[in-house]
C-alpha positions, -999 to +999 in steps of 0.1 A: +753+406-561+717+416-557+706+441-583+678+464-571+660+484-598+648+516-581+638+548-598+621+565-569+640+562-536+634+574-501+664+576-479+660+579-441+688+590-419+687+587-381+700+611-355+730+587-348+741+592-384+738+630-384+753+638-350+781+627-327+773+613-293+777+648-278+749+661-301+772+681-324+766+678-361+786+652-380+795+675-409+815+648-427+786+624-427+762+651-438+785+661-466+787+625-478+750+622-477+744+653-497+770+643-522+755+608-526+719+620-530+729+647-554+747+621-574+715+600-576+695+630-589+722+635-615+715+599-626+679+608-630+667+591-599+639+606-579+651+611-543+633+620-510+653+624-478+636+617-445+658+633-419+657+629-381+679+650-359+660+682-350+658+676-313+692+660-312+708+690-329+689+714-306+703+696-277+738+700-291+732+737-299+723+744-263+749+721-248+724+698-231+734+663-224+700+646-220+667+649-239+642+666-215+610+649-206+588+681-207+570+684-240+574+722-243+612+719-239+613+692-266+592+715-289+616+743-284+646+721-291+630+709-323+625+745-334+661+753-328+675+721-342+654+720-374+666+755-383+702+746-379+698+713-397+682+728-427+708+755-428+736+729-430+716+709-456+712+740-477+749+748-476+761+713-484+736+705-511+744+739-528+780+728-531+768+700-554+743+722-572+713+704-558+681+722-548+661+711-518+627+718-503+614+712-468+582+693-459+572+690-422+544+665-416+520+654-389+500+622-390+467+640-394+480+657-426+484+623-441+451+609-428+429+638-440+421+633-477+424+669-488+457+677-470+471+643-480+463+651-517+480+685-514+511+670-498+514+643-524+510+669-551+539+688-535+561+657-535+553+650-572+561+685-583+593+688-563+605+655-578+595+666-613+617+697-608+646+675-596+644+690-561+650+668-531+622+670-505+637+669-470+610+655-447+607+655-409+579+652-384+567+686-373+579+681-337+569+716-327+532+706-329+532+668-329+535+655-293+526+623-275+500+640-254+480+650-284+456+628-303+474+597-316+463+608-351+487+637-349+521+621-342+538+594-363+558+583-333+592+582-350+608+589-383+612+552-391+574+550-394+573+583-412+598+572-438+577+540-445+545+561-447+562+585-471+577+557-492+544+539-496+523+571-501+545+583-530+548+548-545+586+547-540+604+516-553+629+514-524+634+527-488+670+529-477+672+533-439+706+543-426+712+537-390+740+529-365+739+492-371+750+471-401+715+455-406+692+431-388+708+403-368+695+370-355+703+383-320+717+416-305+752+420-319+761+443-290+755+415-265+763+384-285+796+379-303+781+351-325+753+372-338+748+367-375+737+394-400+706+384-420+711+396-455+675+390-467+641+389-448+610+380-467+585+380-438+581+398-405+563+379-377+563+376-340+596+357-339+612+385-359+601+411-334+615+389-305+650+393-320+647+431-320+664+451-292+652+482-274+654+520-278+681+537-299+705+565-289+698+590-261+693+617-287+670+597-310+637+578-305+642+548-328+653+512-322+652+480-341+615+474-332+605+506-349+626+497-380+608+463-382+574+480-380+585+502-409+598+472-428+565+454-423+546+484-437+569+483-467+564+446-473+526+449-469+528+475-497+549+450-518+578+474-518+615+469-507+636+483-479+672+481-470+686+487-435+723+495-435+749+513-415+749+551-422+784+558-408+795+564-444+764+575-463+781+569-497+772+533-490+740+542-509+759+539-542+772+504-532+737+493-522+722+504-555+751+488-574+741+454-560+766+449-532+752+427-504+752+452-477+728+455-448+695+437-447+671+436-476+634+433-467+615+421-498+586+398-505+595+363-518+578+367-551+600+398-560 
Protein backbone atom coordinates (compact mmCIF):
# COMPACT_ATOMS: atom_id res chain seq x y z
CA UNK A 1 0.00 0.00 0.00
CA UNK A 2 1.15 3.53 -0.69
CA UNK A 3 -0.83 6.19 1.12
CA UNK A 4 -0.94 9.51 -0.71
CA UNK A 5 -2.12 12.48 1.29
CA UNK A 6 -3.67 14.88 -1.20
CA UNK A 7 -6.14 17.64 -0.48
CA UNK A 8 -5.95 19.53 -3.78
CA UNK A 9 -6.04 17.21 -6.77
CA UNK A 10 -5.86 17.78 -10.52
CA UNK A 11 -7.25 14.96 -12.67
CA UNK A 12 -6.39 14.89 -16.36
CA UNK A 13 -8.34 12.68 -18.76
CA UNK A 14 -7.30 12.03 -22.33
CA UNK A 15 -9.33 11.69 -25.47
CA UNK A 16 -8.86 7.90 -25.36
CA UNK A 17 -10.70 7.78 -22.02
CA UNK A 18 -13.56 10.03 -23.10
CA UNK A 19 -14.25 8.62 -26.56
CA UNK A 20 -14.43 5.33 -28.41
CA UNK A 21 -12.07 4.67 -31.34
CA UNK A 22 -14.79 5.96 -33.72
CA UNK A 23 -14.85 9.31 -31.90
CA UNK A 24 -18.21 8.79 -30.20
CA UNK A 25 -18.43 9.78 -26.54
CA UNK A 26 -17.86 7.01 -24.01
CA UNK A 27 -20.79 7.94 -21.77
CA UNK A 28 -20.12 5.17 -19.27
CA UNK A 29 -16.56 6.38 -18.66
CA UNK A 30 -17.71 9.99 -18.41
CA UNK A 31 -20.39 9.03 -15.90
CA UNK A 32 -17.87 7.15 -13.76
CA UNK A 33 -15.52 10.12 -13.94
CA UNK A 34 -18.24 12.55 -12.82
CA UNK A 35 -19.33 10.20 -10.05
CA UNK A 36 -15.76 9.81 -8.78
CA UNK A 37 -14.86 13.50 -8.83
CA UNK A 38 -18.17 14.44 -7.19
CA UNK A 39 -17.41 11.90 -4.49
CA UNK A 40 -14.04 13.52 -3.83
CA UNK A 41 -15.65 16.93 -3.44
CA UNK A 42 -18.10 15.38 -0.98
CA UNK A 43 -15.04 14.23 0.97
CA UNK A 44 -13.95 17.88 1.10
CA UNK A 45 -11.23 17.46 -1.52
CA UNK A 46 -10.49 20.30 -3.93
CA UNK A 47 -10.71 18.95 -7.46
CA UNK A 48 -9.78 20.33 -10.88
CA UNK A 49 -10.50 18.41 -14.08
CA UNK A 50 -8.29 18.94 -17.13
CA UNK A 51 -10.23 17.43 -20.00
CA UNK A 52 -9.07 16.70 -23.51
CA UNK A 53 -11.46 15.61 -26.20
CA UNK A 54 -12.84 18.73 -27.90
CA UNK A 55 -11.42 18.00 -31.34
CA UNK A 56 -11.96 14.26 -30.96
CA UNK A 57 -15.62 14.76 -30.03
CA UNK A 58 -15.99 17.22 -32.92
CA UNK A 59 -14.69 14.55 -35.28
CA UNK A 60 -17.25 12.10 -33.93
CA UNK A 61 -20.06 14.62 -34.19
CA UNK A 62 -19.35 15.16 -37.88
CA UNK A 63 -18.60 11.51 -38.60
CA UNK A 64 -15.04 12.25 -39.68
CA UNK A 65 -12.51 9.42 -39.42
CA UNK A 66 -9.27 11.38 -39.43
CA UNK A 67 -8.09 14.56 -37.74
CA UNK A 68 -7.69 17.19 -40.50
CA UNK A 69 -4.32 18.86 -40.99
CA UNK A 70 -5.74 22.31 -41.81
CA UNK A 71 -5.75 24.57 -38.74
CA UNK A 72 -9.12 26.28 -39.48
CA UNK A 73 -10.79 22.86 -39.68
CA UNK A 74 -9.27 21.84 -36.36
CA UNK A 75 -10.49 25.08 -34.80
CA UNK A 76 -14.01 24.46 -36.07
CA UNK A 77 -13.97 20.91 -34.73
CA UNK A 78 -12.79 22.17 -31.34
CA UNK A 79 -15.66 24.65 -31.20
CA UNK A 80 -18.19 21.92 -32.01
CA UNK A 81 -16.67 19.31 -29.72
CA UNK A 82 -16.14 21.57 -26.72
CA UNK A 83 -19.81 22.53 -26.70
CA UNK A 84 -20.91 18.89 -26.80
CA UNK A 85 -18.36 17.85 -24.19
CA UNK A 86 -19.42 20.52 -21.70
CA UNK A 87 -23.09 19.71 -22.27
CA UNK A 88 -22.48 16.09 -21.32
CA UNK A 89 -20.35 17.08 -18.33
CA UNK A 90 -23.08 19.44 -17.14
CA UNK A 91 -25.70 16.71 -17.41
CA UNK A 92 -23.71 13.99 -15.68
CA UNK A 93 -22.29 16.13 -12.88
CA UNK A 94 -25.81 17.46 -12.19
CA UNK A 95 -26.97 13.89 -11.50
CA UNK A 96 -24.55 13.87 -8.54
CA UNK A 97 -25.42 17.38 -7.43
CA UNK A 98 -22.02 18.75 -8.42
CA UNK A 99 -21.53 22.22 -9.89
CA UNK A 100 -18.90 22.85 -12.55
CA UNK A 101 -17.26 25.81 -14.28
CA UNK A 102 -15.31 26.06 -17.53
CA UNK A 103 -11.83 27.56 -17.91
CA UNK A 104 -10.28 27.69 -21.39
CA UNK A 105 -6.60 28.62 -21.36
CA UNK A 106 -3.80 29.59 -23.71
CA UNK A 107 -0.13 29.73 -22.80
CA UNK A 108 0.09 33.51 -22.98
CA UNK A 109 -2.66 33.81 -20.35
CA UNK A 110 -0.49 31.88 -17.89
CA UNK A 111 2.69 33.76 -18.90
CA UNK A 112 1.33 37.30 -18.58
CA UNK A 113 1.33 38.30 -14.86
CA UNK A 114 -2.02 40.12 -14.77
CA UNK A 115 -4.01 37.49 -16.65
CA UNK A 116 -2.25 34.71 -14.71
CA UNK A 117 -3.27 36.33 -11.43
CA UNK A 118 -6.86 36.63 -12.63
CA UNK A 119 -6.97 32.99 -13.71
CA UNK A 120 -5.51 31.77 -10.42
CA UNK A 121 -8.04 33.89 -8.53
CA UNK A 122 -10.78 32.20 -10.54
CA UNK A 123 -9.45 28.76 -9.63
CA UNK A 124 -9.24 29.65 -5.95
CA UNK A 125 -12.76 31.00 -5.79
CA UNK A 126 -14.28 28.08 -7.69
CA UNK A 127 -12.55 25.63 -5.37
CA UNK A 128 -13.68 27.61 -2.33
CA UNK A 129 -17.24 27.32 -3.60
CA UNK A 130 -16.78 23.54 -4.08
CA UNK A 131 -17.17 23.95 -7.85
CA UNK A 132 -15.06 21.74 -10.12
CA UNK A 133 -13.21 23.81 -12.74
CA UNK A 134 -13.09 21.95 -16.07
CA UNK A 135 -10.01 23.09 -17.96
CA UNK A 136 -9.08 22.71 -21.60
CA UNK A 137 -6.79 24.51 -23.97
CA UNK A 138 -8.63 27.09 -26.03
CA UNK A 139 -8.06 25.25 -29.30
CA UNK A 140 -10.15 27.72 -31.29
CA UNK A 141 -7.39 30.34 -30.91
CA UNK A 142 -4.27 28.40 -29.87
CA UNK A 143 -2.61 26.84 -32.91
CA UNK A 144 0.85 25.63 -33.83
CA UNK A 145 1.37 28.39 -36.38
CA UNK A 146 0.91 31.10 -33.78
CA UNK A 147 3.57 32.28 -31.39
CA UNK A 148 4.83 29.37 -29.28
CA UNK A 149 3.85 31.40 -26.21
CA UNK A 150 0.20 30.90 -27.20
CA UNK A 151 -0.12 27.11 -27.36
CA UNK A 152 0.63 24.62 -24.58
CA UNK A 153 1.14 21.84 -27.13
CA UNK A 154 -0.98 19.21 -25.40
CA UNK A 155 -3.14 18.78 -22.32
CA UNK A 156 -0.52 16.66 -20.55
CA UNK A 157 1.62 19.81 -20.32
CA UNK A 158 -1.43 21.91 -19.52
CA UNK A 159 -2.41 19.67 -16.61
CA UNK A 160 1.09 19.88 -15.12
CA UNK A 161 1.14 23.67 -15.52
CA UNK A 162 -2.26 23.95 -13.84
CA UNK A 163 -1.24 21.58 -11.03
CA UNK A 164 1.95 23.46 -10.22
CA UNK A 165 0.35 26.89 -10.64
CA UNK A 166 -2.45 26.22 -8.16
CA UNK A 167 -0.12 24.34 -5.79
CA UNK A 168 -1.98 21.04 -6.13
CA UNK A 169 -0.76 18.11 -4.06
CA UNK A 170 -1.29 15.50 -6.75
CA UNK A 171 -1.84 15.18 -10.49
CA UNK A 172 -3.68 12.04 -11.56
CA UNK A 173 -3.26 11.44 -15.28
CA UNK A 174 -5.70 8.93 -16.73
CA UNK A 175 -4.71 7.46 -20.08
CA UNK A 176 -5.12 4.30 -22.16
CA UNK A 177 -2.12 2.55 -20.58
CA UNK A 178 -1.63 1.07 -17.10
CA UNK A 179 1.40 3.22 -16.34
CA UNK A 180 5.02 3.64 -17.39
CA UNK A 181 6.84 0.51 -18.51
CA UNK A 182 10.52 -0.29 -18.96
CA UNK A 183 9.72 -0.87 -22.63
CA UNK A 184 6.71 -0.57 -24.94
CA UNK A 185 4.16 -3.14 -23.64
CA UNK A 186 2.37 -3.13 -26.99
CA UNK A 187 5.52 -4.46 -28.67
CA UNK A 188 7.23 -6.48 -25.93
CA UNK A 189 5.41 -9.14 -23.94
CA UNK A 190 8.03 -9.02 -21.15
CA UNK A 191 7.59 -5.30 -20.52
CA UNK A 192 7.44 -4.52 -16.80
CA UNK A 193 5.30 -1.82 -15.19
CA UNK A 194 7.38 0.56 -13.08
CA UNK A 195 5.40 1.36 -9.94
CA UNK A 196 7.54 4.31 -8.80
CA UNK A 197 9.82 6.73 -10.61
CA UNK A 198 11.90 9.24 -8.63
CA UNK A 199 13.87 10.80 -11.44
CA UNK A 200 13.32 11.52 -15.13
CA UNK A 201 16.42 11.63 -17.31
CA UNK A 202 17.49 10.89 -20.88
CA UNK A 203 17.25 7.13 -20.31
CA UNK A 204 13.67 7.50 -19.11
CA UNK A 205 12.71 9.36 -22.27
CA UNK A 206 14.37 6.66 -24.40
CA UNK A 207 11.84 4.17 -23.04
CA UNK A 208 8.90 6.35 -24.09
CA UNK A 209 6.95 5.54 -27.24
CA UNK A 210 5.49 7.83 -29.88
CA UNK A 211 2.22 9.62 -30.44
CA UNK A 212 -1.10 8.59 -28.91
CA UNK A 213 -4.41 7.85 -30.58
CA UNK A 214 -5.47 9.29 -33.93
CA UNK A 215 -7.98 11.54 -32.17
CA UNK A 216 -5.57 12.78 -29.49
CA UNK A 217 -2.19 14.50 -29.49
CA UNK A 218 -0.49 12.93 -26.50
CA UNK A 219 1.93 10.05 -26.06
CA UNK A 220 4.27 8.77 -23.38
CA UNK A 221 6.88 11.43 -24.11
CA UNK A 222 4.44 14.24 -23.34
CA UNK A 223 3.44 12.48 -20.12
CA UNK A 224 7.07 12.24 -19.06
CA UNK A 225 7.56 15.94 -19.76
CA UNK A 226 4.54 16.66 -17.58
CA UNK A 227 5.89 14.38 -14.85
CA UNK A 228 9.26 16.13 -14.95
CA UNK A 229 7.55 19.48 -14.44
CA UNK A 230 5.70 17.99 -11.46
CA UNK A 231 8.88 16.56 -9.92
CA UNK A 232 10.73 19.84 -10.46
CA UNK A 233 7.99 21.51 -8.40
CA UNK A 234 8.36 18.82 -5.71
CA UNK A 235 4.83 17.55 -6.32
CA UNK A 236 3.51 14.07 -7.14
CA UNK A 237 1.87 12.57 -10.22
CA UNK A 238 0.27 9.21 -10.92
CA UNK A 239 -0.17 7.84 -14.44
CA UNK A 240 -2.86 5.16 -14.58
CA UNK A 241 -5.38 3.53 -16.88
CA UNK A 242 -8.55 5.58 -17.24
CA UNK A 243 -10.74 2.84 -18.73
CA UNK A 244 -12.61 2.81 -15.42
CA UNK A 245 -12.21 6.31 -13.92
CA UNK A 246 -13.38 5.10 -10.50
CA UNK A 247 -9.78 3.87 -10.22
CA UNK A 248 -9.23 7.31 -8.69
CA UNK A 249 -10.71 6.06 -5.38
CA UNK A 250 -8.37 3.05 -5.34
CA UNK A 251 -5.36 5.26 -6.06
CA UNK A 252 -6.18 7.62 -3.21
CA UNK A 253 -6.82 4.66 -0.90
CA UNK A 254 -3.24 3.57 -1.42
CA UNK A 255 -3.55 0.71 -3.90
CA UNK A 256 -0.39 0.31 -5.97
CA UNK A 257 -1.91 1.12 -9.34
CA UNK A 258 -0.22 2.89 -12.22
CA UNK A 259 3.12 4.66 -11.89
CA UNK A 260 3.81 7.13 -9.12
CA UNK A 261 6.23 9.93 -9.98
CA UNK A 262 7.56 11.40 -6.76
CA UNK A 263 10.86 12.75 -5.44
CA UNK A 264 12.94 10.40 -3.30
CA UNK A 265 12.82 12.62 -0.23
CA UNK A 266 8.99 12.52 -0.15
